[in-house]
C-alpha positions in Angstrom: 115.6 78.7 107.5 113.8 81.9 108.9 110.0 81.6 110.3 108.6 84.9 108.8 105.2 84.1 110.1 105.7 87.2 113.2 106.4 89.6 110.1 103.5 88.9 107.5 101.1 86.3 106.2 102.0 86.4 103.0 102.4 83.2 101.0 106.4 81.7 101.4 105.9 81.6 97.3 104.8 85.0 97.0 107.4 86.8 99.5 110.5 84.4 98.2 109.5 86.1 94.6 108.9 89.8 96.4 112.0 89.5 98.3 114.0 88.6 95.0 112.5 91.2 93.3 112.0 94.5 95.6 115.3 93.9 97.6 117.4 91.3 95.2 117.9 88.9 97.6 116.9 85.8 97.1 115.4 82.8 99.2 113.6 79.5 98.8 110.2 79.1 100.1 110.3 75.7 102.4 107.0 74.4 100.6 108.2 73.6 97.2 110.0 70.7 99.2 106.9 68.9 100.2 104.9 66.4 97.7 101.7 68.4 99.2 102.4 71.6 99.5 102.1 73.3 103.1 102.7 76.8 103.5 104.6 77.2 106.8 106.1 80.8 107.1 109.0 79.7 106.3 111.9 80.8 104.0 115.2 78.9 103.5 118.2 81.5 102.7 121.9 80.2 101.3 125.1 81.8 103.7 127.4 80.3 101.6 128.4 83.8 100.5 131.4 86.1 101.0 131.3 88.8 104.1 130.8 91.7 102.5 127.5 89.7 100.3 126.1 89.0 103.5 126.2 92.6 104.9 124.7 93.8 102.0 121.9 91.2 102.4 121.2 91.3 105.8 121.0 95.4 105.3 118.8 95.0 102.2 116.5 92.8 104.3 116.2 95.4 107.4 114.4 97.5 105.6 112.0 94.8 105.2 111.5 94.7 108.5 
């Protein structure tokens, strides 16, 4: 889980889409798990990937920040 509130004010759903489209890194906005969606500025990432894949994703995300 990543609290991105210090990076941007974007809605979690918007940021998740943008990260996927612009950087090729997928995440899940936490608000979709709530009955009444709450934008807590948190995204969920999956780390059940190979080391090479994780390193590539980290490199891409460094360009975002």
